[in-house]
N, C-alpha and C positions, 0 to 999 in steps of 0.2 A: 637541512644542514645549514649552519650559520658559521661564517668565518669572521674573526675579528682582525682588524688592521688599524694602523694609524690613519691612513689616507686611502680612500677609494677614488680612482680616476676612471670616469666613464668616457670612453673614446680612445682608440688606439691609433689615431692619425699621428702626424709628425709632432703636433703640439702635445698630444696626450702621452706619447712615448717619451718625449723630451722631459715632460713634467715628471714622469715616473723615475727617470734617471736622475733628475735634479734633486728631487726630494729624498730619494734613497741615498744619494751621495751626501746629503745633509744629515743623515742618521735616522730617517723615519722609515717605518715598515709601510710598503706601498702595494696595493693591488690595482692593476690596470686591466680593464676588460674592454673588448671590442667585438661587435658582431661578425666582423669579416677578417679572415687572415690577411696579413699584408701581402700585396702583390709586389714581388721583389725582383722581377725580371723585366727588362726594358720592352720586349715585344710580346709579353703575355697579355691575354685578355684582361681588361680592367686595370692595366698599368696606369699610374698617374704620370702623364707626360709633361706636366708642368715642371718648372724648376724653381728653386728658392735661392734668393740672394741673401745670405746672412750678413747683415751689416755689423760694424765693429762691436757695438755692445752685445749683440747676439753671440758673437764668437766667444767673448769672455764668459758668458753664461754656459755655453756648450763646453768650454774647457773646464769650468768648475764642476759641471755635471759628469765629467769623465768621458765626454763624447768626441771632443775635437780631435783627439789622436786617431780615431777611426775615420774621420772625415777629411782630414787635411790633405791627404794624398789625392783625393778625388776632386778637390775644390779648384775652381778657376777664379783667380783674382779679378776684381772689377776696379780698374784704376781710373776710368773716364766714363762719365755719363753724358751721352750726346743726345740732344733733343733737336729733332728736325721738324720744321713746320712746312708741310707739303701742300698747304693751301686747301682747296676745295676737293671735289671728287676726282679731278684730274690735275695734277700739279704741273705748273710751268716753271717755278723756281723752287729752290731748296735751301732757304735760309736755315742755318743751324747754329747751335751754341754748344760748347763743350764745358763740362764741369769736371775739373781735374782734382783728384784726391790729394795731389801734391800741395794744393792750396791750404790743406789742413794738417799735413804732416807726412810721415813716411809710409803709413799704412794705406792699403787700398780702401775704397769705400766698403767693400765687402767681398764675399766669396760665394760663387754660384755652384749649386749642386742639383742634379736631377732628382725629382721627388721620389721616383721609384728606387733610386739608389739609397736615398736617405732612409726609406722604409726598410730596405734590406739591412743597412748597417745598424739602425736603431733597434730593430727587432732582434738582431743577433746579440747586441749588447744586453738587452733586457733578459734574454734567455739565460745569460750567464751572471747577471748582476746579483749580488747579495742584497737581501731585504726587499726584493721585487718578486711579486707573483704576477705573471703576465699571461692572461687568458684570452684567446681568440675563439670566435664562434659562440660567444655569449654576450648579451647586451644588458645594460641597466634598463629595467622596465618600470620600476616603482621606487618611491621614496617616502619614508616616514621619519621625521626628524623630531628630536627632543632636545632639551637644554644641554644634556651631556654628550649625546652622540646621535648619529643618524643610522637608519637601517635601509639598505638598498636591496631591492628585489631584483634578481637576475632572471634572464629568460629561460634558464634551465630549472627554475623553481627554487634555487638556493638563495641564501641571503648573506650579505656582508654588512657588519656593523663597523663604523668608522667615526673617528672624531672629526674628520674633515672629508667632505665629498667635493671633488673637483669635477665640474661638468665641462668636459672637452669634447662633447658629442655632437658638435656641428651646428649649423645654422637653424636646423629644425630640432634642436635639443629636447630630448624627452625629459631630462632632469630639470631643465629650465621651466618647462611647462608644469612638471610635477611640483616645483617650488612656487608656482604661482607668479612667476615673473613674466611680464609682457615685453614686447619688442615694438620698435618703430621701423618700418621697412619702406624703402624707396626703390622703385623699379625704373630702369632706364630704357626698357625695350631692346636691350642689347643681349648678345651672347658672345662668348669668347671661345675661340679655337686655340688649342694648345698642341704643339707638335715640335719635332726637331728637324733641322735642316742641315745640309752641308752646302758650302759655297767656295768658289775659287779664290776669293780675296780674303786674307786673314782678318780676323776681328781685332787683333792687337789688344785684347782685354778691354775693348770699348763696348759698353752697353748702349744700344741705339734705340730710341723711342721716336717713332715717326707719327706725327699727328696729321690726320686727314679726316675729312667728314666721314662719320660713322664710328670713329673711335681710334685709339692708338694701335699701332703695329709695333711690337717691341721685340728686338733680337737681343738675347742675353748670352754672353760667351759660354761655351762648353769646351771640354777637351776635344781634340781632334777625333773624328769618327772615320774609321777605315782609311786613315791617312789623309783626310781632308779637313780643313777648318769647319767647325760645327757651332751652331747656336740653337738655343731654345727659343721658340717663338710663342708669343701670346698675341692673337689677332682679334681685336674687338670690333664687332660690326652690329648693325641693326639686325634684329632677330631673324627675319626672313632671308636676308642676304647671307647671314652666317649659316643658316640651315642649308641653303643652296650650295655654299662652298663646301660644307661638310659632306654633301652627297656627290660632289664631282669626282670623276675618275682622276687618277694621280697626275696624268699629263696636263689636263685642263687646270687642275688645282695648282700645279707648279707654275704654269704661265701666269695665273692670277696672283699668286703670292709674290712672284718675282716682280711683277708690275707694281704691286702694292708696296714693296720694299724700296721702290725707286732704283733698283739695281745697285744699291750702295755697296753690296758685297758680291755683285755679279749675279748671274742666274742662280736661283735657289733650287736645290734638289731635296725632295721630301725624304727624310731619313728615319721615319717612325710612323706609327699609326696616328690618327687624329682623334682628339677628344673635344667635347663641346659642353659648355655649361652656361646657365643664365647669370647675368651681371645684376647685382643688387647692392644697395647699402642698407645696413641694419645695425641698430644699437639696442641693447637690452635696457629696460627702464632702470634696473638696478644690477649690480654685479654680484650681489650676495643675498642669501636668505639664511634661515636658521641652519647652521652647519654646512652650508653649500656656498661654493665660490664658482662663478662663471669665468671661463677663460676662452681665448681664441674665438672661433666662429660661434660658439654659444653666446659670447658676449658682444662681438662686433664682426661685421662683414663689410668689406669695401671693395671697389673695383681694383683690379690688379695693375696699379700705377705706382711707380716710385718704390717698389719693394717694401711696402709698408705692412702688408697683411700679417705674415707670419712673424715679422720682427716686432709688431705690436703685441702679438701673442706671447712671444718670449719675454717681453717686458712685463706682461701680466704675471708670468711664472716667476720672474726674478723678484718682483715686488712681493708676491705671495710667499715665496720661499724665505725671503729676508725677514718678513714678519713672523713666520713660523720659527725661524732660528733664533730670533731675538727673544721670543717668549714661548719656548716649547711646551711649557705647562699650560699655555692658553691656546694650543692648536685647535683651530676651528671654532673658538668661542666668539661671542658677539663683538667683543672689543677688537679682535683680530680682523674679523670680516668687515666691520664698519671702517676700520683703517684702510683695508684693501680697497673698498669701494671709493672712499674719499681720495686715495692716492691715484687712482686710475681713471675715474669717470670723466673728468674735465679734459684730459689729454685725448681720451678715446673719442669723445664727442667732437672735439676740435679737429682731429685728424680725419675722421670720417666725413665731416662737413667739408673740409678742405679738399680731400681727394674726390668727393662727389662733385664739387664745383669744377675741379680740373677736368673731370670726365665730361661734364656738360660742355665746358669750353672746347674740349677737343672735338666733340661731336658737332660743333657749330658749323653751319653751312652758309649763313649770310655773309657776304663780303665784309661788311662793317665789323662783324664779330670776329671774323678771321684776322682782319687787320689788327684789331685790339689784342688778339691772342699773340700775334707776332711781336707787337710793340711791348707787351708785357714780358715776353720771354727775353727780349733784348735788354730791357731795363734790369731784370733780375740777374742777368749774366754780366752786364758791362759795368755795374757799380760794385767794385770789389767787396766792400764791407757787407753789402746786401747779398752778394753771391755767397760769401763765406757763411753768413748767418743762415741762409737757406740750406746750405749743405749740412751744417750742424743740426738744424731742425730735422732734415731728412734722415740723419743718422740716429735720431732718437732723443736729442736734447729737448728739454721741456722748459 
């Protein structure tokens, strides 16, 4: 059996589902496939316990895709980004700097939502969206491209022909490999733990990133949980230490995470399961091949610092959609895909390099390097034009 469509999207994660909604809203017929049904309940096995902070440009894209109306009521505004330099393995002082969105205007930096909830709302939208065929339990396993179209083989033996194939199938992308595109990967020896907590001190819509040897510990505001202030946490540590933390019983883990947070919000109480994954940086050698565009983690992976990951992915989608809308007759042709590669590759390489360097700096244990880190943070914050330029860059300005 062969199905024809304008666009085939491989990968039904947050980026893939958002791509399906965005291109369908722009008037294209879209088929989105993913091997796994989305886990849409917070405490279910396999739930994605990370959160996503959608920065200002991302919200605009979500609105244009018809998605923001579903998400707005669940989103927590992020009005202040606080960076705390807690020194070495055991902090004695807590120098910190706050970056306030009011420096740039009336809007917050972004809006934070739990990933499991995003999957629930996005999958519900696609199930009802016109021009979208959304299939779970089936993966893209093969690719044959020609000048005019591509044919994708699915794991159930069927085929889909499309003018454009979007590979949103993750850091180990099957379609990227099938298209013959290589990657460059940097490993840090770190893993990240993700979970939710409650705490007695309100977060006041402040996202807090605490730098300590081993990697950042980040608390991002969430709506109250069971009547208590709540935050999503990403805790980056050296691999063996992260594995040991993941294996701890809840009481010992709560003691460790409260100490690691420097008790900024008081003692932390675990309010979800824990997930763990390896930290890498990765960039594809190219963002396109014949009839194929790479987006999201198929194109780039970086440490979870500064809310850059998924927001870079949505920039990929916005650029690709705008090119398609500008020349719908050229959907997926070499001109469109070369323009996409040129428009995105320099920014991707720069951001991945910058975030990787920030992660290395955060991991630093030598006193001289820690001092340089603290001085750099002070300079970036205290010089107002530099502070504003940094915030605009973080929001996605290029």
